[in-house]
C-alpha positions as CSV (number, residue, x, y, z in Angstrom):
1,M,34.2,131.5,79.1
2,A,33.9,135.3,78.3
3,R,37.4,135.8,79.7
4,W,38.5,133.1,77.4
5,I,37.2,134.7,74.4
6,R,37.9,138.3,75.6
7,D,41.6,137.9,76.9
8,S,42.6,135.1,74.6
9,A,43.0,133.0,77.7
10,I,43.4,129.3,77.7
11,P,41.7,127.2,80.3
12,R,43.9,124.6,82.4
13,G,43.8,120.5,82.3
14,D,41.5,118.8,80.1
15,V,38.8,121.8,79.5
16,P,39.8,122.6,76.1
17,E,39.3,119.0,75.0
18,I,36.0,118.7,76.8
19,I,34.8,121.9,74.9
20,C,35.8,120.0,71.7
21,E,33.4,117.2,72.8
22,I,30.6,119.5,73.4
23,V,30.7,121.7,70.5
24,G,31.7,118.9,68.0
25,P,28.6,117.4,67.6
26,R,26.7,120.6,67.5
27,V,28.9,121.4,64.1
28,G,28.5,117.9,63.0
29,R,32.3,116.9,63.1
30,V,35.1,116.0,65.2
31,L,37.1,119.5,66.4
32,S,40.8,119.5,67.4
33,L,42.4,122.0,69.9
34,A,43.9,124.1,66.9
35,E,40.4,124.6,65.6
36,I,38.9,126.2,68.8
37,G,42.2,128.4,69.2
38,M,43.5,126.7,72.3
39,I,46.9,125.8,71.6
40,R,49.5,128.1,73.5
41,R,52.0,130.0,71.1
42,G,54.0,133.2,70.9
43,A,54.7,135.0,74.0
44,E,53.3,131.9,75.9
45,S,55.5,129.7,74.1
46,C,57.4,127.2,76.6
47,D,60.2,126.8,73.9
48,V,63.8,127.6,75.3
49,E,67.1,128.1,73.7
50,L,69.1,125.0,72.6
51,P,71.9,125.1,75.4
52,Q,69.0,125.2,78.0
53,A,67.1,122.3,76.4
54,V,70.2,120.3,76.4
55,D,70.7,121.0,80.1
56,Q,67.0,120.1,80.7
57,A,67.3,116.8,78.9
58,V,70.3,115.7,80.9
59,A,68.8,116.6,84.0
60,L,65.9,114.2,83.0
61,W,68.1,111.2,82.3
62,R,70.5,111.6,85.3
63,G,67.2,112.1,87.6
64,D,66.0,109.0,85.9
65,L,69.1,107.2,86.4
66,G,69.1,107.9,90.0
67,N,65.1,107.2,90.5
68,R,64.5,110.6,91.6
69,V,61.3,111.0,93.4
70,F,60.2,114.1,91.6
71,L,60.1,111.9,88.6
72,A,58.3,109.1,90.2
73,G,55.6,111.6,91.2
74,A,55.4,113.5,87.8
75,S,52.0,113.7,86.2
76,V,51.3,113.5,82.4
77,I,51.2,116.9,80.7
78,E,47.5,117.6,79.5
79,G,45.7,120.0,77.6
80,P,47.3,122.7,75.3
81,A,50.5,122.3,77.2
82,A,50.6,118.8,75.8
83,I,50.3,120.0,71.9
84,A,52.7,123.1,72.4
85,P,55.8,121.2,71.9
86,V,54.7,119.9,68.6
87,F,53.8,123.3,67.6
88,E,57.1,124.7,68.4
89,W,58.7,121.8,66.6
90,E,56.7,122.9,63.5
91,N,57.0,126.6,63.7
92,P,59.9,129.2,63.8
93,P,62.4,130.2,65.3
94,H,64.9,127.5,64.0
95,E,68.3,127.2,64.9
96,V,70.6,128.8,62.4
97,D,73.7,127.3,63.6
98,V,74.2,124.5,66.3
99,S,78.0,124.3,66.4
100,R,79.4,124.5,70.0
101,R,82.6,124.8,71.7
102,G,83.7,122.2,73.9
103,A,86.8,120.5,75.5
104,R,86.0,117.3,73.7
105,P,85.6,117.1,69.9
106,V,82.8,115.3,68.5
107,S,83.2,113.5,65.3
108,L,81.1,112.0,62.6
109,D,82.3,108.5,63.9
110,D,80.7,109.4,67.4
111,V,77.5,110.2,65.7
112,E,77.6,106.8,63.9
113,A,78.3,105.1,67.3
114,L,75.3,106.7,68.8
115,M,73.3,105.5,65.7
116,A,74.6,101.9,66.2
117,A,73.7,101.7,69.7
118,R,70.1,102.7,68.9
119,R,69.8,99.9,66.4
120,R,71.3,97.6,69.2
121,Y,69.0,98.7,71.9
122,E,66.0,98.6,69.8
123,Q,66.7,95.1,68.7
124,M,66.6,94.3,72.6
125,Y,63.4,96.1,73.2
126,R,61.7,94.1,70.5
127,R,62.8,90.8,72.1
128,V,62.5,91.3,75.7
129,G,60.3,94.6,76.2
130,G,61.0,98.0,77.7
131,V,61.1,97.0,81.3
132,P,64.6,95.5,81.2
133,V,66.2,97.6,78.4
134,R,65.2,101.1,79.8
135,P,67.7,101.1,82.4
136,R,70.3,100.0,79.9
137,V,69.4,103.0,77.3
138,V,69.1,105.6,80.5
139,A,72.6,104.5,81.6
140,F,74.0,104.8,78.1
141,L,72.5,108.5,77.8
142,N,74.4,109.5,80.9
143,T,77.6,107.5,80.2
144,S,77.9,108.2,76.3
145,V,75.5,110.8,75.1
146,T,76.1,113.5,77.5
147,P,79.9,113.9,76.9
148,L,79.2,114.5,73.2
149,L,76.3,116.9,73.8
150,K,78.6,119.1,76.0
151,G,81.3,118.6,73.7
152,G,82.8,120.7,70.7
153,H,81.4,120.6,67.0
154,D,80.7,122.4,63.9
155,D,77.2,122.9,62.6
156,G,77.2,119.9,60.1
157,V,78.4,117.6,62.9
158,G,76.2,119.2,65.6
159,R,73.1,118.3,63.5
160,G,74.1,114.7,62.9
161,L,74.5,114.6,66.7
162,F,71.2,115.8,67.7
163,R,69.7,113.6,65.0
164,A,71.5,110.5,66.8
165,A,71.0,111.5,70.3
166,G,67.4,112.3,69.6
167,G,67.0,108.8,68.4
168,L,68.4,107.2,71.7
169,V,66.4,109.6,73.8
170,A,63.1,108.6,71.7
171,L,63.9,105.1,72.5
172,A,64.2,105.8,76.1
173,G,60.7,107.3,75.8
174,I,59.3,104.2,74.0
175,C,60.8,102.1,76.8
176,A,59.4,104.1,79.4
177,Y,56.1,104.0,77.7
178,D,56.3,100.1,77.5
179,S,57.3,100.2,81.2
180,G,54.0,101.8,82.2
181,R,55.9,105.3,83.1
182,Q,53.6,107.6,80.9
183,A,54.6,110.9,82.5
184,L,58.5,110.0,82.1
185,S,57.9,108.7,78.5
186,Q,56.1,111.9,77.5
187,R,58.9,113.9,78.7
188,Y,61.6,112.1,76.9
189,L,59.6,112.3,73.7
190,F,59.5,116.1,74.3
191,H,63.2,116.1,74.6
192,A,63.8,114.0,71.4
193,L,61.2,116.4,69.6
194,R,63.3,119.4,70.7
195,M,66.5,117.5,69.3
196,A,64.8,116.9,66.3
197,K,64.3,120.5,65.6
198,A,67.9,121.2,66.1
199,S,68.9,118.7,63.9
200,G,67.0,120.2,60.9
201,N,65.8,116.5,59.9
202,L,61.6,116.9,59.6
203,A,61.3,113.2,58.8
204,F,63.0,112.3,62.1
205,G,60.7,115.0,63.9
206,G,57.7,113.5,62.0
207,Y,58.7,110.1,63.6
208,V,58.8,111.5,67.3
209,V,55.4,112.9,66.7
210,A,54.2,109.7,65.6
211,L,55.5,108.2,69.0
212,L,53.5,110.8,70.6
213,A,50.5,109.9,68.7
214,N,50.9,106.3,69.5
215,Q,51.3,107.2,73.4
216,A,48.1,109.2,73.0
217,M,46.2,106.6,71.4
218,A,47.1,104.2,74.3
219,R,45.9,106.8,76.8
220,A,42.6,107.3,74.9
221,K,43.2,110.8,73.9
222,H,42.0,110.8,70.4
223,R,41.8,114.5,69.8
224,Y,45.5,114.9,70.6
225,V,46.1,111.9,68.3
226,I,44.3,113.7,65.4
227,Q,46.1,117.1,66.3
228,Y,49.7,115.4,66.5
229,C,49.3,113.2,63.2
230,E,47.9,116.4,61.4
231,T,50.6,118.4,62.5
232,A,53.3,115.8,61.4
233,L,51.6,115.4,58.1
234,R,51.8,119.1,57.4
235,A,54.9,120.2,58.8
236,A,56.9,117.4,57.1
237,R,55.2,117.3,53.8
238,G,57.6,116.1,51.2
239,H,60.1,114.4,53.8
240,L,58.0,111.7,55.3
241,S,58.8,108.4,54.2
242,P,55.8,106.6,52.9
243,A,55.9,103.9,55.8
244,L,55.9,106.8,58.4
245,A,53.1,108.6,56.5
246,T,51.1,105.4,56.5
247,D,51.4,105.0,60.1
248,L,50.1,108.5,60.7
249,H,47.1,108.0,58.6
250,T,46.3,104.6,60.2
251,L,46.6,106.4,63.6
252,Q,44.2,109.1,62.8
253,A,41.8,106.4,61.2
254,K,41.7,104.5,64.7
255,A,41.5,108.0,66.5
256,Y,38.1,109.0,64.2
257,A,37.0,105.4,64.8
258,R,37.0,106.0,68.5
259,L,35.2,109.3,68.3
260,G,32.6,107.9,66.1
261,D,33.4,109.6,63.0
262,R,33.1,107.0,60.3
263,A,33.7,109.2,57.4
264,S,37.1,110.5,58.5
265,C,38.1,107.2,59.6
266,H,37.5,105.6,56.2
267,A,39.1,108.8,54.5
268,H,42.4,108.2,56.5
269,M,42.0,104.4,56.0
270,R,42.2,105.0,52.2
271,S,45.0,107.5,52.6
272,S,46.9,104.9,54.5
273,E,46.5,102.3,51.7
274,A,47.7,104.6,48.9
275,T,50.9,105.7,50.8
276,A,51.5,102.1,52.0
277,S,51.6,101.0,48.2
278,R,54.8,103.3,47.8
279,I,56.5,101.7,50.7
280,S,60.1,100.3,49.8
281,H,61.7,99.1,53.0
282,A,65.4,99.4,51.4
283,D,64.6,103.2,51.3
284,E,63.2,103.5,54.7
285,P,65.0,105.3,57.7
286,P,65.9,102.8,60.5
287,E,63.2,104.1,62.9
288,T,60.3,103.2,60.8
289,E,61.3,99.1,60.7
290,Y,58.2,98.8,62.9
291,V,55.9,99.6,59.9
292,Q,56.2,96.1,58.7
293,P,53.9,94.0,56.3
294,G,50.5,93.5,58.0
295,L,50.7,96.6,60.5
296,L,48.4,98.6,58.4
297,E,45.8,95.6,58.3
298,C,45.9,95.2,62.1
299,Q,45.4,99.0,62.5
300,H,42.5,99.0,60.3
301,A,40.9,96.0,62.1
302,E,41.0,97.8,65.4
303,A,39.5,100.8,63.7
304,L,36.5,99.0,62.1
305,S,35.8,97.0,65.5
306,S,35.5,100.4,67.1
307,L,33.1,101.1,64.7
308,G,31.2,97.9,65.3
309,D,32.0,96.8,61.5
310,L,33.2,93.1,63.0
311,M,33.1,91.2,59.8
312,P,35.7,93.4,57.9
313,A,37.4,94.0,61.0
314,Q,38.0,89.9,61.0
315,E,39.1,90.1,57.5
316,Y,41.6,92.8,58.0
317,A,43.0,91.0,61.3
318,E,43.3,87.8,59.4
319,E,45.1,89.6,56.6
320,A,47.5,90.9,59.3
321,L,48.3,87.5,60.7
322,R,49.1,86.0,57.2
323,S,52.2,88.4,57.1
324,A,53.1,88.0,60.9
325,D,56.0,85.5,60.5
326,D,57.8,88.2,59.0
327,C,57.4,90.6,61.9
328,H,58.9,90.5,65.3
329,L,57.4,88.6,68.1
330,R,56.0,91.9,69.9
331,G,54.0,92.7,66.5
332,Q,52.8,89.1,66.3
333,A,51.3,89.1,69.9
334,H,49.5,92.4,69.1
335,R,47.9,91.0,65.9
336,L,47.0,88.2,67.8
337,A,45.3,89.9,70.4
338,T,43.3,92.0,67.8
339,L,42.0,88.9,66.1
340,A,40.9,87.4,69.6
341,L,39.3,90.5,70.5
342,V,37.2,90.7,67.2
343,L,36.6,86.9,67.4
344,A,35.3,87.5,70.9
345,D,33.2,90.4,69.8
346,R,31.6,88.2,67.0
347,G,30.6,85.3,69.6
348,A,33.3,82.9,68.0
349,L,34.7,82.0,71.5
350,D,36.6,78.7,71.0
351,Q,38.3,80.3,68.1
352,A,39.2,83.5,70.0
353,A,40.4,81.3,72.9
354,A,42.7,79.5,70.5
355,T,44.1,82.7,68.9
356,A,44.6,84.0,72.7
357,E,46.7,80.7,73.3
358,T,49.0,81.7,70.5
359,M,49.3,85.2,71.4
360,L,50.4,83.9,75.1
361,D,53.3,81.9,73.2
362,R,54.4,84.8,71.3
363,A,54.6,87.0,74.4
364,E,56.2,84.6,76.6
365,G,59.5,86.0,78.1
366,M,58.6,89.7,77.5
367,E,58.7,92.3,80.2
368,S,56.2,94.7,78.8
369,D,53.4,96.7,80.4
370,R,52.0,97.2,77.2
371,I,51.9,93.7,76.2
372,A,50.4,92.6,79.7
373,G,47.6,95.5,78.9
374,R,46.8,93.9,75.5
375,I,46.7,90.3,77.2
376,G,44.6,91.7,80.2
377,T,42.0,93.2,77.5
378,V,41.8,89.8,76.0
379,V,41.1,88.4,79.2
380,T,38.4,90.7,80.2
381,A,36.6,90.3,76.9
382,L,36.5,86.3,77.6
383,R,36.3,86.2,81.2
384,P,32.4,86.2,81.0
385,F,32.2,83.1,78.9
386,D,32.5,79.7,80.2
387,T,33.6,77.2,77.8
388,R,36.5,74.7,78.1
389,P,39.1,76.6,75.8
390,V,38.1,79.9,77.5
391,R,38.8,78.5,81.0
392,E,42.3,76.8,79.7
393,F,43.2,80.3,78.3
394,L,42.3,82.2,81.4
395,A,44.0,79.8,83.6
396,R,47.2,79.9,81.7
397,A,47.0,84.1,81.5
398,R,47.0,84.1,85.3
399,H,50.7,83.1,85.2
400,Q,51.5,85.8,82.6
401,P,53.6,88.6,84.6
402,G,51.8,92.0,85.0
403,V,48.4,90.8,83.6
404,P,45.4,92.3,85.7
405,L,43.2,89.5,86.5
C-alpha cells in the first residue's frame, strides 16, 4: 500500500474495487474508483490516435467474423483499465479535424444508409434476440462499414460517419452481450465510445457509456455502474436527452441499492422521476427508444426489491406492466420476470407462477442469453416451493433454450 501512495501506482485487477469495499463503510458511504484516485490517466492513458483506433476496431470485427481463437479466450477487462476508456472519452485531447484522404469518397447518403441499417438490425434484435442477429451485424461491419471508414471525407461528413458507424459497433456490442460474450461485448463498446469521441456527439457518447453501465450491472460490478453513470451525466451535461438521463439515474439507483446505500438509491430514484417527466419521444434520438413507458417503474421495482422494500417494489412492478403492451416483447419479458421475483419474495407463489408463465409466452422464439438468464433467475426463486402452479411453470421452463435448470 505504501508503494501505491508513494509512487501513485494502481494495483491490478479487482484490488481497487476491494479497497472501495473496505474503506467505504469506514467513511459511511459508497466510494468510487475515482474518489480513491485509482483511474489511469495522463501518461498512463491507453488512448490512441484515431487512425490506429479505426484499425484496431476493424481488426476486432474481422476477428469476430472469423471466430478467431484469441477473441474466444479473451477475458473481461477489470479494475482501472475498465474505467479508463470512459475517462478518455470525457477528457482532452479531442480531434480537431477527422477528415481523411481515401480512394472511395464517403457521402452523407452513405452515412444515412448506415443509420438505416442500425435501425433495421435493432428491430431484428428486439424480435429474436442477439444470438441470431450478431453474425449479421458483424458481417455488415466487415462488408459495408470498413470500406467507408477507410474512405475519403471532409470533417463534417467524417463526424457523421463516426456517429453512424459507432451506432452499429455499439449494436454489435449489445448483441454480443445478449449472446453471453461479455469480453467481446466490452471491446465493441469501448470501440463505439472511441468513435463517439471522434464524432463530437456527446449525447451519443453518453448512450454508449449507459450501455457499459448496463453490462456492468449485469456482471454485478456496481461501482463501475456508479462511475460510468456519473461520468456520462457530468461529461454530457446539457446534451443528454431526458430519456437517457432517466436511464442513467435509474441505473445508479439500482447500483446503490445493491450496495445497501438506501439514501443514495432514493436520491437517484427522485432524479430519474424528475427527468422522466420531461421525456418527449418525438424529440429523442433513435438509440433511446429502449427507454419506453414503464421502464423506470421496472428499474425502481428492482432497486426497492434489493433493499427489501417488497410492497412498494410490487407496486412499481405492477405499474410497469400496465404500460407493457406499448413496449417490445423483450421489455415485456423483463417486466414480468421482475414482478414474478417480487411476488415470490413476498410468498405469493401461485401469482408468481402465473406471472412467470406469461413471461415464457413473451420470450417464446427468442435466442437471448440475457432472457434465458432472467428466466433462470425466476426458476431458482420458485424451485424450492411445491405448489401445482409452480410445478407446471418449472416443467415448462425446462424446455426454454439456454435456461439453467
